[in-house]
TORKOL-4160 file (C-alpha; in steps of 0.2 Angstrom, whole numbers, padded with zeros to 4 digits, m for minus):
99
<pt num="1" X="0283" Y="m0413" Z="0033"/>
<pt num="2" X="0291" Y="m0402" Z="0020"/>
<pt num="3" X="0288" Y="m0384" Z="0019"/>
<pt num="4" X="0284" Y="m0380" Z="0001"/>
<pt num="5" X="0290" Y="m0362" Z="0002"/>
<pt num="6" X="0307" Y="m0365" Z="0009"/>
<pt num="7" X="0310" Y="m0380" Z="m0002"/>
<pt num="8" X="0306" Y="m0370" Z="m0017"/>
<pt num="9" X="0317" Y="m0356" Z="m0011"/>
<pt num="10" X="0331" Y="m0368" Z="m0009"/>
<pt num="11" X="0328" Y="m0376" Z="m0026"/>
<pt num="12" X="0329" Y="m0359" Z="m0034"/>
<pt num="13" X="0344" Y="m0354" Z="m0025"/>
<pt num="14" X="0354" Y="m0370" Z="m0029"/>
<pt num="15" X="0345" Y="m0373" Z="m0046"/>
<pt num="16" X="0339" Y="m0390" Z="m0040"/>
<pt num="17" X="0323" Y="m0399" Z="m0047"/>
<pt num="18" X="0309" Y="m0404" Z="m0036"/>
<pt num="19" X="0295" Y="m0417" Z="m0036"/>
<pt num="20" X="0278" Y="m0409" Z="m0032"/>
<pt num="21" X="0260" Y="m0413" Z="m0030"/>
<pt num="22" X="0249" Y="m0402" Z="m0041"/>
<pt num="23" X="0231" Y="m0405" Z="m0046"/>
<pt num="24" X="0231" Y="m0423" Z="m0039"/>
<pt num="25" X="0247" Y="m0429" Z="m0048"/>
<pt num="26" X="0266" Y="m0428" Z="m0045"/>
<pt num="27" X="0276" Y="m0417" Z="m0057"/>
<pt num="28" X="0294" Y="m0413" Z="m0058"/>
<pt num="29" X="0298" Y="m0395" Z="m0059"/>
<pt num="30" X="0314" Y="m0384" Z="m0062"/>
<pt num="31" X="0309" Y="m0368" Z="m0052"/>
<pt num="32" X="0316" Y="m0352" Z="m0060"/>
<pt num="33" X="0308" Y="m0338" Z="m0049"/>
<pt num="34" X="0296" Y="m0334" Z="m0035"/>
<pt num="35" X="0285" Y="m0319" Z="m0035"/>
<pt num="36" X="0270" Y="m0312" Z="m0026"/>
<pt num="37" X="0254" Y="m0307" Z="m0034"/>
<pt num="38" X="0240" Y="m0299" Z="m0025"/>
<pt num="39" X="0247" Y="m0306" Z="m0008"/>
<pt num="40" X="0248" Y="m0324" Z="m0015"/>
<pt num="41" X="0265" Y="m0333" Z="m0018"/>
<pt num="42" X="0268" Y="m0340" Z="m0035"/>
<pt num="43" X="0283" Y="m0350" Z="m0043"/>
<pt num="44" X="0288" Y="m0349" Z="m0061"/>
<pt num="45" X="0294" Y="m0366" Z="m0066"/>
<pt num="46" X="0298" Y="m0378" Z="m0081"/>
<pt num="47" X="0287" Y="m0393" Z="m0080"/>
<pt num="48" X="0299" Y="m0407" Z="m0084"/>
<pt num="49" X="0285" Y="m0420" Z="m0083"/>
<pt num="50" X="0277" Y="m0412" Z="m0098"/>
<pt num="51" X="0279" Y="m0420" Z="m0115"/>
<pt num="52" X="0286" Y="m0405" Z="m0125"/>
<pt num="53" X="0286" Y="m0407" Z="m0144"/>
<pt num="54" X="0303" Y="m0398" Z="m0145"/>
<pt num="55" X="0315" Y="m0390" Z="m0134"/>
<pt num="56" X="0311" Y="m0373" Z="m0142"/>
<pt num="57" X="0293" Y="m0375" Z="m0136"/>
<pt num="58" X="0297" Y="m0377" Z="m0117"/>
<pt num="59" X="0292" Y="m0362" Z="m0107"/>
<pt num="60" X="0289" Y="m0358" Z="m0089"/>
<pt num="61" X="0272" Y="m0361" Z="m0081"/>
<pt num="62" X="0265" Y="m0351" Z="m0066"/>
<pt num="63" X="0260" Y="m0361" Z="m0050"/>
<pt num="64" X="0251" Y="m0354" Z="m0035"/>
<pt num="65" X="0260" Y="m0361" Z="m0020"/>
<pt num="66" X="0243" Y="m0363" Z="m0011"/>
<pt num="67" X="0240" Y="m0377" Z="m0023"/>
<pt num="68" X="0257" Y="m0384" Z="m0024"/>
<pt num="69" X="0265" Y="m0396" Z="m0012"/>
<pt num="70" X="0284" Y="m0401" Z="m0013"/>
<pt num="71" X="0286" Y="m0419" Z="m0010"/>
<pt num="72" X="0304" Y="m0420" Z="m0013"/>
<pt num="73" X="0319" Y="m0409" Z="m0016"/>
<pt num="74" X="0330" Y="m0418" Z="m0028"/>
<pt num="75" X="0349" Y="m0418" Z="m0030"/>
<pt num="76" X="0347" Y="m0415" Z="m0049"/>
<pt num="77" X="0352" Y="m0398" Z="m0055"/>
<pt num="78" X="0346" Y="m0388" Z="m0070"/>
<pt num="79" X="0351" Y="m0374" Z="m0081"/>
<pt num="80" X="0339" Y="m0360" Z="m0083"/>
<pt num="81" X="0330" Y="m0359" Z="m0100"/>
<pt num="82" X="0341" Y="m0350" Z="m0113"/>
<pt num="83" X="0328" Y="m0336" Z="m0115"/>
<pt num="84" X="0324" Y="m0334" Z="m0096"/>
<pt num="85" X="0322" Y="m0316" Z="m0090"/>
<pt num="86" X="0325" Y="m0314" Z="m0071"/>
<pt num="87" X="0310" Y="m0303" Z="m0069"/>
<pt num="88" X="0292" Y="m0304" Z="m0062"/>
<pt num="89" X="0279" Y="m0309" Z="m0075"/>
<pt num="90" X="0268" Y="m0294" Z="m0073"/>
<pt num="91" X="0273" Y="m0276" Z="m0069"/>
<pt num="92" X="0262" Y="m0276" Z="m0053"/>
<pt num="93" X="0270" Y="m0293" Z="m0047"/>
<pt num="94" X="0284" Y="m0292" Z="m0034"/>
<pt num="95" X="0299" Y="m0302" Z="m0038"/>
<pt num="96" X="0306" Y="m0312" Z="m0022"/>
<pt num="97" X="0319" Y="m0324" Z="m0028"/>
<pt num="98" X="0327" Y="m0329" Z="m0045"/>
<pt num="99" X="0340" Y="m0341" Z="m0051"/>
């Protein structure tokens, strides 16, 4: 069994993509940062499975770890989004790890 939290921490540290189960489907994510909000862990990640209309439209989504299950840590590496700011999304969030 894969530990989602540890897999995401490794993925963020080494800029690796992951396959994850979320809302009943498998998605491919490029996790950029992990943070805590009101005692819950979240990851901000680019959903590489989503059909974006243009590269400029791509943005990070926030995924609660309680509803996310990493199924595979991939060897594929990613570059952070060009406008990525390594900061927690909200002022009361606690930043834990970033690329």
